N, C-alpha and C positions, 0 to 999 in steps of 0.2 A: 503496498500498500505505499502510495505515495506522501510523503509529507508537505503537509499544506504551509507557507512559509508567512510570514505577516507583510510580506511586502506584496502579497500578491489580494490584500484587499485594499478598497477604499475607501475615503469617508466623501459624504453625500457632500458635504462644503468643498472634499479637493477638487471632485468632479466637477462641481458647479465654477471652480477656477477653472477646471482647465479647458472645459465650453464656453467660456463666458456668460455665463447664466446665473438664476439664484439659485438658492437651495430648492426653494418652492417648487422651481419646473421640476428640477430633479426628483424630486420627491413625487410630484404626479405623473413623471412617468412611471416611478415604482407601482405606484398605486393601481396604474392601468393597465401594468403588467407588458411596459414595453422593455424594460429592461427586470433583468432578474436582482436577486441579493440573495445575503445572506443574514439572518435574523437568528441574533442571539440575545433570548432575555430582547430587552430594548434598545439595542445595540444592533444598528444595519451597516452592513458593509455591501461594497458592491466588487464581486472580483474582477482582475482584471481583462480575463477572458468573457466576461460578462460584457464590460466595455468596448472591447472592439469589435464582439458580437454587434451592439449597436452602433456602437461608429461606420461599419461595417452596413450594416441596412439601412442606416440615413443617415447619406453622406451630403455634409452640407460644406458649405466655405466656412466655417468654425475647424470646423473636425477636421478638412482637409489641412488645413495652416498647422497642426499642432503635429503631425505626422511626420 
């Protein structure tokens, strides 16, 4: 079984900065199921893979500039 590294997870705030949007926008994407997350209690984290998948499915100028 592969070990999961802490670096593989992102906070909502970190992704909001990366995408240049508000944390509320990221939460809306999570709530509507557009991006998957890992929840541990009240803590919500986005995996690096989930972020890559979302960016690939939803290409925008903002996301392209970050690659």
